[in-house]
Structure formats: C-alpha cells, structure tokens
N, C-alpha and C positions, 0 to 999 in steps of 0.2 A: 372596060371589062369585057373580055368575049363570053359568048353565052354558054352556059353549061350543057356539059355533054351527057344528052341523057340514054339509059340504055335501051337497045333497040329492041324492036318487038320480037324480032327472031330469037336473040340470045335469050330473052326471058321466057319466051315459049319453051325453047331448049331446056333452060333449067327446068323448068316445071315439069317437062315432060319426062328428064332423067329423076327428078324425084319422085313421079309418079310412077315409072318403071320400077325404081327402087322398092318403094312399099308394096306394089303389088307383088312384086317377085318374092320380098321378105317374108310376105305373109301366107305364101303358097304353103299347103300341105302334101304329104305323099300319101297317093291313093290307099287303101287299106284293103288287101284281097282276103278271101277267105282262107283259113290254115288249110282247107282242102287242097286249094290251089298250088301248094308248095310240092304238089307230088308230080309235078310236070317235069318233064326231062328236056333238056335243052336240044334242039335240032343239031347244034353242034356240040357234041357231047365231050368233045375234048378241050373245050374250053369252058371246063365249070370244075368247081369245087366239087368234092367226093364225098358221099356219106359213110364214113369209115366209123365215127364214134359211138359207142353204146352206151350204156347207163353208167357201168363201171368206171369207163374212161372217162365221161363227164365228173363222177364223183372225185376222182383222182386229180381232175384238171383243177377243180376247185380247191383241195385241200393244198394242192403243189402250190397255188397262188397265193394261199393266205398263209400257211405257215411256214415263216423263213429262218431265219438265225434268231428272229425276235424271240420266239418261243423260250430259248435259254437265258436272254438278257433281260427284256423287258419286264419278265415276272418278277424279276428280283430287283430290279431299280423301282417298280411301282410300290414293292412292298417295303419298301425302305421307308416309305411316306404313311403306307396306307395299313401297314402290319399285316396280319394274317388275313383281315379284312378284304385283300387284293382279290380274292378269291369271289367276294361279292361284287367286287368291281368288273372282272371279268364276266361273270353272270349276268350282272345288269346290262353292261354292253353288248354280252351276246343276245339277250332279248332284243335290245333295239335293234341288231342287226338282221334278227330273225323277222321283224316286222318289215325292213327292208327288202328281205328277200322275199317275203309274201308278195310284194309287189314287182319283182322283178318277175317271179313265178308265172304270175296271172298274164304278164305280157309277152312273155319268152312262149307261153301256151297260146296264148290268144293272136298275135300277128304272125303273118307269113315267116317262115323259118328260114331267114337270111341274113347275112352280116351286118353288124351296126349296133347292135344293143343298145343301150341309153340315147345314142344320135338316132338310132332309126325309131324308137318310141317318141321320142320329141319332135321328130319330123312329121310323125303320122297323127300324134296329139295336139300339136300346138302350130309350128310353122317352121318355114325354112331356114330362116336367120337364127332364132332360138337353138334349132338343131347345131348349126355350124358353130355357135357359141360354145354350146354343151362340149362339141368335138374338142376345140381348141384348148379349154380349159383340162379336158381329161389328156390330151396329148402331152401337154406340158410336163403333166405330172408321171405318165409313161417314160418320155423322153429323159427327165433329169433321173425318176426313179432309175430307170436300166443301168445309167449309166454309175449312178452311186451302188446300187447292189452288184455291179460287175467289178467295183473297186474293192468291197467288202470280199467278196468272193475270191479275188487275186489275193487278199491280205491273208484269209483263211489258209487257200492252197499253198502260199510261201510257208504259214505256220506248220502245217502237217508236212511240208517238204524238209523242214528245219529239225523235224523230230529225228531224220537220219544224219550220222555224223558227217556224212560227206558233203551235206549242205548247209551245215550249221554255222551260220555267220558268214557265209560266202554268197550269200544272195544280196545283191544291192538294192537300195529302196526305190530305184526307177523301175525295177522289174515287178515288184508286186506289192511290198510294205509302204503303203503311204504314197510317196512320189517324190521325185527329184524336181525341186522347187527353183524357177528361175524367175527373173524380173519381180523381184519381192513377193513371191508367191502367186503372181497372176496365171503362170503356167507352172502345172504341176505334173511331170512326165511319169505315164506307169504304161509298161508295154504288155503286160500281163492281162489287164482289164481289155484291151480291143481283141487280144488273140483269143480269150475267151468268149468275147462277144460273137467273133469271126465263127467259131468254133458251132457255138448255139444256132447261129444263122444259117451256116450250112445244113446243119440237121434239119432244121425247120423248111427249108427249101426242097429238100429229099422228098417230104410228103408228110401230110397229116397223120398217116400211120406209122411212119418212121419215128417223128417227133413225138406221138403219144408213148411208143414204147418207151421210149427214153424218158419221160415225164413219170410213167407209170412205176418203173423200176426206181427212180430217184425218190418219188414220192413214198412207196411203198417201204423203202430203206429208211426213211427219214420217220416214218410212222414207229415202225418196229422199234428204232432207236428210242423215242421217245416214250414207248412202251416199257422198254426196258429200264430206262431213267426212273420212271415212275414206278416199276415193281421193284427195283434194287433199293430205291430211296424210300420205299413204303416202311422196309424192314429198320429203318434208321431214324423213324419218325420219334420223337418225343412230344406227347400230345400237351404237355405243360407249356411248350413253345406258341400254342394257340391260343394263351390266354397273357393278356387281355387280347380279345378278338379285334378291337377297334381300339387302338391306344390313342389316337389323334382326333376319334370322333367321326361322326356320319359324312362328313363334308370331305374329309379326306378320301374316304372311299368313294362319294360322287366325283370329286376330281379325278380318281385313279380311273374311273369308268370312262370318263372322258378321253383320258391317255390310250388307253388301250382298245378302245373302240376301233381304233387304225390298225390292230395287230389282227382284226378279222377282214380287213378288205381284201378282197379279191375274189370273192364269190362270185360277184356278177362277170367274171371272165367265162362263166359258163354260157351265159346267154349270148357271147359274141361266138360262141362256135355252132350256132342253131342251124348253119347251113350245111355243116359236117357232122352233124348227129344224124342217126340212122330213124329214130323216133322221137323228132323234136317235141310235138305236142305233149307226148307223156314222160320223154326222160329229162327234157330241160328243169321243168321243176322240181323233179325229186333229185336231180343234180345239183342244182342251186341248195336246196334247203338241206338235202344229205351230207354235202360237203362242210356247210356250215355248222350243222350239229356235231361232225365229227371234231372239226376245229375246236368248238367250246368243249366238249369233253376233254379233249388232250390238254386244254389250257387251263381248266380247271383241277385236273390231276396233277399237273406240274406245280401249279400254285400251293395246294396242300401240300405235297411232298417238301417242296423248298421251304416252306415256313414251318413245317413241321420238323427239318432237321437241324436248322440253325434258327437262332433268335432274330428275328427280323432286324433290329438294330445292329445285329453283326455281317450283315450280307454286304458281298463286295459291289462295287459298282459296276465295272467291266464285264467280270464273265462271273455272275454271283452262283449259277448254278455248280458251273464247273469247280468254282472255289469251296461250295457246298460240300461237295463228293470227296475233293483232294483232303479238306479238312476231317474227314472220316475215313481216311486213308483207303480211300478208293478210287486212285488216279486212274485206272483202267476206264471207268465211266467217263471223266474228263476227256479222256481220247475219243471215247465213243461220241461225246457232245461235239465235238472238233468235226468229227466224221458226218454228224447229223447236221451240223451247221453247213457244212459245204453241201450236202445234197438238199438242203431246205433252199439255201441261196441260189441253187443252179435250177430247181423248180421254178421257184418266184420269177426269176430272170428269164427262163425259157417260156414260161407261160405270158410273163408281160411282153415279149418279142412277138409272140405268136397273135396276142391280141391287138397290137398297135398296127399289123400288118393287114387284119381283119378290118380293123377301121378304115385304114386307107383304102381299103379294096372297096368298100363301101362308099365312100365318097368319091372316088374315080368314077364308080359306075353311075352315081347320080349327077356327075358333072361338076360338082362342087370343087373338084382337085381336076389336074391334068388326066386325060384318058391312059397315061402310062401307068397308073396306079391301080387302073381296072383290068389290067391284063394278067391272065392265068396262064401258067405253064400246059402244054397240051397234054403232056404226060404224067408229069407229076401233079398237076392239079393242085398247084399252090401258088399262091400271088407273089410270084418270085421278087418282080420288081420292087413291091411296095415291102417286101421281106427284108430285100437288101437295102434299102434306104432307111428303114428303122434301125438296122446294123449298124451302117454308116454313121448315124446322127448319134446313137448312144456309144460307138466305138471313141468316134472324134470328141465327145465330151468327157467319156470316162479316159480316155487316154491322155488328153491336153490339161485338163482342168479337176480343181479338187472340188468337185459337186457335191461334197459332204457337207459343204458352208451354206448351199441351197436348201437344205433338207427343211428349215421351219418356215419354207414357202410351197411346200409340199401339201397332199391332201385336199387342196382346193378341188381339184376336180371331182375326186371321190364324192365329196360332200354336194357338190355341184350336182352330180349326176345321181345320187342317191336322191336328192331332194325333188327334182325335175321326173324322175321316173315314179316318184310317188306321185306326183301331181297328173301324171300322164294317167294314172289308172284311173283318177277322177273324171278328167276330161274325157277320156276316150267313152266311158261309160254315158257322160252327158251326150256325146255326139251320137251314138246309136239311137238313144232316146228321141232327140230333138230332130233327127233327120229323117226320121220316118212318122212321128206323130205331129209334133208342135213345131214346123216348119216356119211357121209366122213367128214364133216366140222366140227362136233358135238362139238369135244374137244376143239379145238382151241376157237372155238367162245366162247364156254362157259364159258372158261377160261378167255378170256379176257373181259367177263361181270362181272365174278366175281372180277376181277382187278379192273374194274372201280366203283364196288360197294363199294370194301375197300377203294378206293382213297376218294370218298364221305363220308365213316366213318371217315377218317383219317383227313379230312378237316375240318369234323363237331367238331371233338374232338381240334383240333388246333385252330380253331374258337373260341371254348370255353374256351381255355386257354387264347386265346388273350384280350377276353372280360371278364375274370374274373381277370386278373391281370394288366387290363388297359393298354396294350400295344399301339404300336401305332396304329392308324386307318388302315394304309396302309397294316400290316401284316394281318388284318381280312377281308379287301378287298381281298387280294390275296387268301386266304384259301376261300372265297366264290368265286371267278372267278375260281380256280381249280375245285372246286366240281360242278360248274355248265358246266364247259367243260368234265367232266365226265361224267354227266348226258345228255349231248348232246351226247356224244358217244354211251350210252345205247340208245337213241333214235333213231340215225342213223346207227348206226353198228348192232343192233338186229332186229329181227323180232317177233313180239308178236300176240299170239293167242287169242281169246276170249273163255273164259273157260265156261263150263256150269253152269248153276246156276246164283248165284249174281257174278257180275264183278265189279271191284275194277275200278271207274273213273282215268283216267289221267295216265293210266300206260305207262312210268315208271317214269315219274315227281313224282307222289304222293308218291310212295314208297320211290324213291331217297330222297325226302324232309323230309319225316320220319325217315331216316336213319341218314339224316345231323342232324336234329335238336334233335333227341334221344342222338347223340353221342355228340352234344354242351351241351345237360343237363349232361352227363357222366361227362364232365369235372367240372361240377359245384361241385361234390361232394366233401367230405372229401377226403383228400389224402390218408387216411388209408382205405376208398373204393376202390381205386386202388390198393393198395396192396392185400387186400383180393379177389379181381378178379383175380388177379396173383397168389396167394398163393392158394387159392381153384382150380382154372386151372389145376397148377401142381398135386395137390393130386387126382382130378378126372383122370387126365391122368395116374397116376398109379394105381388107383382103376381099370381103365379101362383094362390095360396092365394086370394086374396079376388074373383079373376075368372077365371082361366083354367081352373081345375078343373071349373068349373061350366058353362062354355059351349063346351068342347072338343068336337069331333065326329070323333075319328080315324078313324072306318070308314064316314063319309057320301060318299054317291056323289057329292054336288053338289062334292068337292074335286077331282075328275077331269072337266075341262070342255075339249073339244077342238075343232078345226076345221081341216079339210085346207086348205092352202095352195092358193091359186086356180091351175089350170094356166095355162099359156101361151095357151089358146085361150079363157078366159074373162076374162083381163084385159084 
C-alpha cells in the first residue's frame, strides 16, 4: 500500500489565511461620523444626490409606501374573523409599529444622513456580514413585492378601463387581468405590469423632485378618497352592528393584530431618503412617526365605518368595502374606491422602487456590490443604473411569472429589518459608553448585551410558535418570563448614553419589546418563509465570501457624497 497523502503546509496555511480574512472582514463595522459632518458638499457636486425633500414630502413618502389597496380589502377580510374588534387589532398593530418607528427615528436622527436605512444602521452597530444579510432579506421582499404589486395594479387599471363600453370584454388576459399561462402555469404572461414598472422607473430616473411630485399627488388623491369613504360611510353606520364587539373572543383580535401589522409596513422608507432630505436630523424622525400616525388614523376610520355599515358576518371576501357601499346604493363610492386602489398601488410601487435603488446605491458605494451601482447621474442626481436594474428585475418577475403565489414568503425582510434596527439602538448606545470610558471591559460587556438581545428574540419566536400551535399556556408564560429576565439584565448590566438629536424613550425596554414582538410575528409566517430565510442567508454568505469581503470599503470617504438643496434664489 502506498503512503497516505498528507495536506501540504502551504494549502493548510492558505485555508487558514482565507478563513482568517473572512472572519476579520465579516466583523468589520462602518465608522460613525457625527451628524454635523453630513453638511459637507462633495468636491464633484455633479456626482451626488440632491437634498430636495422637505418634511411634507417625507410624510407623504411614508404614507404612500404604507397605504395601498389593502386599506380597502384587509380591513374587511380581518373583520370577518375579529368582528368589530378589528378596530382594536389595528390599534394594537399600530402601537407596536410606533415602537419600531421610535427606534428608526433615533437612528435616522443620530447617524450621518446617507442612503442605507436598516443596512446602514446594522453596518454601524454590528458588522459587515450581518448588514449584508439584512440587505439580502430586504431586497427579496422588495423585488417580489414590486412584481406582485405591479400585477395587482395592472388588474385594477384594466378593471377601470372596462368601465368604458369600448373596452368591456375586449382586453385579453395577457394584457393585465391575471396573465396568460403556459407550461402548466410556470409562465404567466402579463404585458401591462412591466409597462407600468417601466413608466415609474422613467419617472424615478428623471429626478427625486419629479418622482416626489408624482408621489405627493397620488398620495393626496388616495388620502382624500379614503376620507370621503369614511365621511360618506359614517352616515350609513348602524351602531347595533358593533355589538357584540368581539364575537369570537380576544384571541381573534390578537390574531388579527398579527395580520394587519403588515398593513403598516412602509414607514421605514422615509429612513432611506436621508441623503435627499433637506434637514434630515429634524425631518426624518418627524416624517417616520408622522406618516405612521396618519396611517393609523385612516385605518381606524375605515374599520369603524365598514363594521358599522354591514354586520361583520356579511362582509365580502374580495372587495368588502366596495360591496358594502354598493349594498347601500352608493355605487359611485365603489368607483372612487377603485380609483383610490390604483393611486394606492401606484405610490406603494413607486416608493418601493425608489427605496430599492437607494439600497443598491449604498452597497455599491461600500464595495459590497459592483461599482456600477454607485454611479449617480451628473445632472439628474439619481442612481440611474441602480434604478434601471431594480426596474428590470421587477419587470421580468411581474411580466413572466405569477408572483402572487410567493406572497406567503414575504414580510421576512421587514421583520428582520425591524428587529435588527431595534437591536442597533441598544448596541450603538453601548458603543458610545464603552469606547470612551470602559474600553478594557468593552468586549465582554458588549457580548453580554448581544446575548441578552438574542435571548429576547428566541423567546419571542418560541412564544409565537406556542401561540400559533395552541400549546400549553405554561410554555408561553415561561418564554415571556425568560424574555423579561433578559430585558432586566439589559437594564441592570448595561449603561446607556443619551444620543444627540431624537432619542427613543424607554431604552432598553422599548427596543427589547420590539424585538420580542417582531420575532413573535416571524413565528406566524408560513413555514416556507422560514426556509426562505435560511436558504437566502446561506446564499448571501456565499456571495459575501467570494465577492463582498474582497471589495468592501467601509471606511472610504467616497461612501459619503452630498449636495446641498438649491435655494429658492437659485432655482
């Protein structure tokens, strides 16, 4: 027998060196500059985003992202199970979103006003690899969501066109309604969806000012229609329909809250417009919280009107609000609802595409994606390459595939982002304290804090599973108690500083509650969504290992490029 072949010292050393480089790269963080440093103007001002968005623009951006056609549908579908108590479901979900919004508001006010949102916060608070993973989860949500919304928008547009006799029954399915299926449904051709995506992509490429005008107009139109619906419906309310208020008990109200939570998702889009905000340290927190408060008020109004007009058990499934008004002889309101749905889907899609391009821009600047994504048009001041790319991806998915069947694996990115952002609030406050006063104890104290956060997250997920599968109440109590003990450790074992600008109240309790509830909701998702989370994370680690770690430049000055908004005199 021949002698066994032993690994050469050079190959073993090479493997060790690669792994060492991977670990050191993955644990890098992005240096945090003072918010005052964000006033700088780029030497090459033609290669910069421009600060054009005021407070009203940011609020309308958040409302446009959050309220789509769902306000006319989700309210009714959840009311069928929760009864008039659906109002409480929206209030509870809204309050939980407010807590998440407070965390976003602190970081938006505290960190340099550059593109990135949750990705940027994670990069600064934790490390490069975690930030890249957060980006991957968010981006899949955005890509599939944009394609799905585009298909829904195409269907609503066709529905409105068919109100005219010339189009009635003359528009084939492959234009907008559903799609023409081939190969057993593997392909589903829809031409109108990619056309609408291309149109919105062109608007976004023209400039943030132009796209903001379109978003503001459509959002105001949508809000006016919702207010009209609430006002007209209020005169048709029969208060006896509100009794019993919780016909199926408190559990259905809580379950409804976990469902309608996702109706508020979108306020975080404001954080991604930091680099185009005129006064980011002041306006971003107000824009995030203000847009969310408006959305909560509108949702509550629609819920009260809907459940007051028609007994909850008689509500339709596909278009409950429109059917409720039609049953009262108010068909014109149903037409307004269709127009409002088109406006709502348009703004949701427009803002979604906008946010995607800014995220790609941030990663392109940091070197985690090819430099092509970091290019900004010299006169339009928009990341045209990134914008066209996200338009192509969404257009391909929306035009060729029935992406509605993938809706059950969405929301993973949103919950991941919200949870990590809440944890970032805690971690960044530790960093300030430990870096300046207790540098010798920094590592152990920081790791202990991270362990407490992970414990809270695991308990939230476990509690969600126990609730979902109706396990013994004892298990649920145990998970909550352990989470409370971990939060108590965060309170007692860590010292927190007050950051400049807006400060999230109740730290560390508020961020810990956010992490717990977000992971509780994560446990309510379809099991395929959990699989998607794991598989995509593995893929993103692979991409980072073979590309990202070698090209990242977290400390590069090129990653911060600014241009002041033009004054009224120069416009």
